[in-house]
N, C-alpha and C positions, 0 to 999 in steps of 0.2 A: 504494500500500500504506500502511495506517495501523495503528498499534497504540499502546497506552498502557501501557508497563511501569511496575510499581510499584517499591518499594525493592529488591525481589529479583525477578528474572525469568529463568527458564530457557527457552531456545529448544530445542525438540525437533522432530525430523523425520528422514526418511530421507536417504540420501546425495544430494548434488547438488540439493537443493531450495532452497538459498539462505541457510542459517543464517549461514555465514561472511560472505556479502554483506551481510546485515542488520547484523552487528556492524561490518563495515568502513564501511558507510554512516554509521552513528552516529558512528564515530570521525572520519571525514572532516568530518562536520557540526560536531562539537564542538571538535576540535583545530585551532586556528588554525595555518596553515602546514603542515598535513599534506599528504601527497602528493595532488595534484589527481587527480580521476577520469580514468582512461585510456579509450581507445577500447574496450579489452577489457572495461571495466565496463558497457558498453552492450549490451543484448540484441540479438541478430542481428535485423535488420529493423525495429528500433525507431528512433524519432527520436533524433538524436545529443545533443539537449539533456538535461541532468540537472538536476533540481530537488529539493533536500532541504530540509525545514523541520521545525521542532519548536517547541512551546510549553513553556517551562521552568516549574518549579514556582511561580516568583514572577510568572508571567504574561508575561514577556519572550518575544519571538519571535526565533528565529535561523534563518538560511537560507544555503544555498549554491547558486550557479548555475554551471554549467559546460557548455561545448561542446567535449569532447575533440577534439584534443589541446591546446586552449587552456587558459589559466590560469583558475582558479576565482575567482568573486566571492563574498565572504562578508559577511554583515551580522549584527548583534546582538552581545551581550556574549560574551566568552570564557567557556568552561566548563572547569574542571579535569577532565582525563580521562586515564586510563591504559588502553592497549590491549595485551593479551597474546595475540598470535596463536599458533595451534598450531605454526606453522612455526618459531617462535623458542623453543619450550619447552626445547629441549636446548642453548640458548645464552644470549643476553642477555635473553630474556623480553619486554622492552618494545619496542613499535613506536615508532620515532622519526618525527617529533618529537612530544613530549608536551605542548607548550605550556610556559609559564613555570612555573606551579604544578605541573603534572604532571611536568615535567622535574626540578624540585627533589625531588619525592617519589621519582622513579625513581632519581636519584643517591643519595638517602639510604637507601632501603629495598631497592632491587633491584640494588645494585652486586654484580657477580659476579666471582669470580676464575677463573683457568684451571682446568679440570677435564676429565678424560678420560671422565667418566661422564655419560650423559644424565640420570640420576636426580638429580644434584647440583643443577642449576638448578630442577628441579621441587620438591625439598626446600627450596630457597631461596625459592620462591614461598610455601610454607607459612610459613616463618620470617618473610618480609616481611609477610604478612598478620597474623601474630601481633604484630609490632611496630607495624604501623599501628593495630591495635585498641587495644593498650596505650597508644599515644601519643595516642589520642583524635582522630585526624585526621578531619575532616568536610568535607562539601561537594564530594566527589569522585565522579565516575562511573567505575566500574571495569568494563571490558569484558574478558571472558576466553573464549577459544575452547578448548573441551575441557579444563577444569581437571583432569580425572582423569588426564591423560597422565603416565606414568612413576611413578604413585603406587600403593602397595599399597592394598587396600580400607579398611584402618583409617585410613590417611592421607587417603583420599578423604572418609570420613565426618567426620573432624576438620576438613578444609578447608571442607566444606559448613557446618559449625557456625561456623567463622570468618567465612565470607562473610555469614552471617545476622547475626552479631554486628557486623561492619563496617557493614552496612546500618542496624542499629539505632542506631549512633553518629551517623547523619545523613548517610549516603552512599547511593549507588545502585549495585547490582551487576546486570549483565546478562551471561549466559553461554550458550554452546551446549554440549550434552553428549550423550554416548551411554552414560552411566553411571547406573544406578538410584540410586546413593548421592546424586545431586544432584536427584532427582525426588521431591517430597513430595506425595502424593495428598491429604493432609489440607489442603494449601494449594493447591488446584487453580487458584486465581486467580493464582498466581505462575508458572504455566507458560504458554508460548505455543507453539502448534504450527504449524510452517512447512510449507507445501505448495507445490508448483509444478505448474502445468498449462500446456500449450502455448498455450491461449487467454488465460488470465488472468495468466500469469507467476507470480511468487512472492507468496504470500498468508500472512498471519499470523493465526491463529485463537486467540482468547483465551476459554477456557471460563468460565462463571459459577462463582462459588465455591459449595462445598457449604454446606448449612445447618449450624448448630452441632452438632446431634445426629449427623448423617451425617459431619461432619468428625471428630468424636471416634471414631466407629466405624471410619472409614477409617484414622485414625492408629493405632488399636489393632490393626487387622486387617492393615494393609499393611506388610510388611517389605520389605527391599531387593529380595528375589527377586520379590515381587509387583509391585514398581515397574517390572519389565521390561515390563509391559503397555503403558507409554507408548512403548516402542521397538519394538513388534511390528507386523507387517502385519495380524495378526488374533489374536484371543484366544479360547481355548476355556475357558469358565467351568465348573468342576466343583465338586462339593460338598466333597470332602475329599481326604485324603492318599492313600487307596487308588486313587481315580480318577486322581489326578495321577501316581501311579507306574505305573499300567496303560496309560494312553493313549499314551505314547511307544512302548511295545511294540506297541500296535495300529497306530500309524503305520508302524513298521518292518515289521510283517507285511504291510501293504498297499503296501509299496514306497515309502513316503514317509519323508523325514527331517524331523522337526519343527523342528529348528534351521535346516536349509537353507531351509525354507519361511518362516522368521522368524515362527513361531507360538509364542505363549506359552500354556502350559497353566496356568491359575491356580486354585489351591486357594482357594476362597472362605471356608473355615472354617465350612462348614455352609450348608444351603439358605437359611436366612433372610437370609444376606448376599448371595445372588446378585442380588437387585434393586439393591442398592447398587452392585455392580460393573458391572451392565448400564448404570446411569445414568452411571457414571464413563466407561465406554467410549464411550457415546453423546456425552457432553459433549466428549470429545477426538477424536471422529470416527474411532475405531478400531473396525472391525467385530468383532462377537463372536457366538458361539453359546453358548447356555446349555444344559447337560446336567444334568438333575436327576431324582431319584426321583419317581414318582407317589405312592408310599407307600400304595398299595392295588392289588390285582390288577384287571385289566380286568373290567368288569362289576360291580365293587363300588365304592361311593362312598368316597373318602378322608374322613378326619375333617374337621370344619368348618374348623379352622385350616389343615390341609394343603390343602384345596380353595381356600381364600382365597389362600394363598401361591402355589399352582400357577397360579391365575388371574392374580395380580399379575405373575408372571414372564412368562407368555405375552403379557400386555398390553404390558409394557415392551419385551421383546425382539422380539415378533412371532412368529406361528405358524411362519413359515419359518425362524426362527433359534432355535427351541427344540426340543430332543430330550428327550422324556420317557421314562424307563425304568420299565416296569411289571413287578412292583410296585416293584423297586428295582435298584440296580446289582449287588448280590450275586446276585440271581436271574438277571439278564440275563447276567452274566459266568460263571454256573455255580459260584459260591462258596457252599457250604452253611455256614450258621452265621455268626456275626459275630466269632468269636475269631481273632486273628492274621490279619486280612484282608489287610494289605499283603504279608506274606510269602507267603500262599497265592495272591494275585493274581500276584505275581512268578513263582512257580513255574508257574502255569497259562499265563501269556501270554509267557514268555520265549522259547519255541520254537514258538508257535502258527503254523499255516499260514493263509494268507489266507482259504481257503474255510471255516475253522473259526471265524473271527471273528464274534461275534454281529452280526446285521444292524443293530441300533440303534447299536452302536459304529462300524460301518463307515459308517453314514449320517452320524454326527457328524463323522468324519474327512473324508469326501468334501465335506461342506458347508464346513468351516472351510478346507480347502485351496483350494476354489473362491474363497472370499472373499479369502484371502491372495494369490491369483494375479490377482485382478480388477484 
């Protein structure tokens, strides 16, 4: 497995795919005298030898060789590193040992008193990062497993800004997360997606960055709720708020629970944004279905601009992953007029029976559920 994290890197993936193992491997490699790899760190059926290596920013090479349960052999210069595993978030925060420089920082900034509250150490993490940033500490690699633990949403957003500030000061931050607050689609190159297959083991996939124009659009369009797409098994892309409100009711009528299926229904903020989100989903290898209006009845040609946009969506997503509503969602859903659409959609679909769900909406749900379960 190879990957090249930048100053900020968020590891994203489902449960038990290896995110924690990636962080632990980096820690073992960087922290001199850290716990040697154990037999349990070796995949079943794999060779017992473990080899970890990295190229540092200045070109130096570091490596670790081990054959558990024997001692590890290390080479290369020491690297200041701090590792905050999730298992220690309600206690002392830092994994020992942290090396000479890391140990000094741990004692100075992360010293914790006794507390009966699990939230107190998490708050201490935020305070420690605040102090680290103010002190101008640099040259440190900070590894954090699930920084969102025990923090309210506002504190999560603040901690994310602190991590970015810390990186700008001349440090590197690598973390794993299940929280949209730590996932920034406008900086797609800062995300690494961890997958695991029986044949290949754990893999890290790093998407290409968005172009400048698309990055700005993504930043302006993607709020924390939309950031959930990175944590979904599959994403249903819809044009706007009415569709986003209606589809969970359609899922329920068809005996599916959208959250249990780990499906995100993403309001793209208008049909022109659907191609952008299709590209984002494809870049991070999350399957998606695009549902959009044809904006003309069957048998009548849409306007030139709508025809071009419809063609772009089907070209990007593919015919099998595009559901086109003719002439539009309101007509398919049986909503007359365009006033108060969300409220009228809620009233119509809150108690709808499965056999009364419009065929096109049933098709979209069936397709996205199949993708999520694949």
